[in-house]
C-alpha positions as CSV (number, residue, x, y, z in Angstrom):
1,M,88.7,88.2,84.2
2,K,88.3,90.4,87.2
3,K,90.3,89.9,90.5
4,T,90.4,91.9,93.7
5,I,93.5,92.6,95.8
6,K,92.7,93.1,99.5
7,L,95.4,94.4,101.8
8,K,96.0,96.5,104.9
9,T,98.2,99.5,104.0
10,D,100.6,100.7,106.6
11,K,103.1,102.7,104.5
12,L,103.0,105.2,101.7
13,F,104.1,102.8,98.9
14,T,103.0,99.1,98.5
15,N,104.4,97.3,95.5
16,L,101.5,95.4,93.8
17,T,103.6,94.2,90.9
18,P,104.2,90.6,92.1
19,I,100.5,90.1,92.8
20,I,99.4,91.4,89.5
21,E,102.1,89.5,87.6
22,E,100.8,86.3,89.2
23,M,97.2,87.2,88.1
24,A,98.4,88.0,84.6
25,E,100.2,84.7,84.3
26,E,97.0,82.9,85.6
27,W,95.0,84.7,82.9
28,G,97.5,83.9,80.2
29,G,96.1,86.3,77.6
30,S,97.2,89.4,75.8
31,G,95.6,92.8,76.1
32,L,95.4,95.1,79.1
33,V,94.9,95.1,82.8
34,N,93.2,98.0,84.5
35,V,94.3,98.4,88.1
36,F,91.7,100.5,90.0
37,S,91.7,101.8,93.6
38,K,88.2,102.1,95.1
39,H,89.3,104.7,97.5
40,T,89.6,108.5,97.5
41,T,92.8,108.6,99.6
42,C,94.6,105.7,98.1
43,A,96.0,105.8,94.5
44,I,97.6,103.7,91.9
45,W,100.9,104.9,90.5
46,L,103.6,103.5,88.1
47,T,107.1,104.3,89.3
48,E,110.3,102.7,90.3
49,D,110.9,100.8,93.5
50,E,113.7,102.9,94.9
51,I,113.6,104.0,98.5
52,L,115.3,107.4,98.0
53,H,112.8,108.2,95.2
54,H,110.0,107.3,97.5
55,G,111.5,109.6,100.1
56,D,111.6,112.5,97.6
57,V,107.9,111.9,96.8
58,R,107.1,112.0,100.5
59,F,109.0,115.3,101.0
60,F,107.1,116.7,98.0
61,L,103.7,115.7,99.4
62,D,104.6,117.1,102.8
63,A,105.5,120.4,101.2
64,M,102.5,120.6,98.9
65,S,99.8,119.4,101.4
66,P,101.1,119.2,105.0
67,K,99.0,117.4,107.5
68,Y,98.9,120.5,109.6
69,K,98.8,123.8,107.7
70,D,100.3,127.1,108.6
71,P,97.7,129.7,109.7
72,E,96.3,131.5,106.6
73,G,93.7,134.1,105.7
74,S,92.2,136.8,107.9
75,Q,90.7,134.1,110.2
76,K,94.1,132.3,110.5
77,N,92.5,129.0,109.3
78,I,94.8,126.1,110.1
79,K,92.4,123.3,108.9
80,Y,91.5,122.0,105.5
81,L,87.8,122.8,105.0
82,H,87.1,119.0,104.5
83,D,88.2,118.6,108.2
84,I,85.6,120.9,109.6
85,I,83.2,118.0,110.2
86,S,80.6,120.1,112.0
87,L,79.9,121.9,108.7
88,R,79.4,118.7,106.7
89,N,75.9,117.3,106.7
90,E,76.9,113.9,105.3
91,A,79.9,113.2,107.6
92,P,79.6,111.4,111.0
93,M,81.2,113.4,113.8
94,D,83.9,110.7,114.3
95,E,85.1,110.8,110.7
96,R,88.8,110.8,110.2
97,I,90.6,114.1,109.9
98,N,92.3,113.6,106.5
99,G,91.8,116.7,104.3
100,H,95.5,116.6,103.4
101,S,95.1,113.1,102.1
102,H,92.4,114.1,99.6
103,I,94.6,117.0,98.4
104,R,97.6,114.7,98.0
105,H,95.5,112.4,95.7
106,L,95.4,115.2,93.2
107,F,99.0,114.2,92.2
108,F,98.1,110.6,91.5
109,N,95.6,108.4,89.5
110,S,92.8,106.2,90.7
111,S,93.7,103.6,88.0
112,E,96.4,102.6,85.5
113,L,96.3,100.5,82.3
114,I,99.2,98.1,81.8
115,P,99.7,96.1,78.6
116,I,100.0,92.3,78.8
117,E,101.5,89.9,76.2
118,K,100.8,86.2,76.7
119,G,100.3,86.5,80.4
120,K,103.3,88.8,81.0
121,L,103.1,92.5,82.1
122,I,104.8,94.8,79.7
123,L,106.6,97.3,82.0
124,G,109.8,99.2,81.6
125,K,113.0,98.0,83.2
126,W,112.4,100.0,86.4
127,K,108.6,100.5,86.3
128,Q,106.5,98.9,89.0
129,I,102.8,99.1,90.1
130,F,102.2,100.7,93.5
131,A,99.4,101.4,95.8
132,V,100.0,104.9,97.2
133,E,98.4,105.1,100.7
134,L,97.7,108.7,101.6
135,D,95.8,108.1,104.8
136,P,97.3,105.1,106.6
137,V,96.6,102.6,108.2
138,R,93.6,101.3,106.2
139,K,92.0,98.2,104.7
140,R,92.0,98.6,100.9
141,K,90.6,96.9,97.8
142,F,92.0,97.2,94.3
143,I,90.1,95.8,91.3
144,C,92.2,94.3,88.5
145,T,90.2,93.9,85.2
146,F,91.8,91.9,82.4
147,I,90.7,93.0,79.0
148,S,91.5,90.8,75.9
149,E,92.8,92.2,72.6
């Protein structure tokens, strides 16, 4: 079975667990579900749903790949190269400036596999399935593929 989750992301973390639990129950089988993000600036991550933890992750991302960089190099470059649209042949001139979002995706996955037993997700006590939006606000699609044992 394959299902698509469509949503508009407006924050860093969106908990997909309840939606996927419902899909797994409908499926009713045992095996795996692969949860896949179709996007280069939106990831899938398994973590706990705890606001202070989410804040720590945000501080980490801001430190590792800030939206606006400090000047660096002999030319004092303050942009991510991805954001110099005039040098990119394939990019329209009105493309979003989001180089930092692509770098942030290095810390996450595009997909996760979660085991299922008789229609129930097998997750740890605190583990939840999140969409991690690195370039809000966007319309996003996630593909959930259920694989039988």
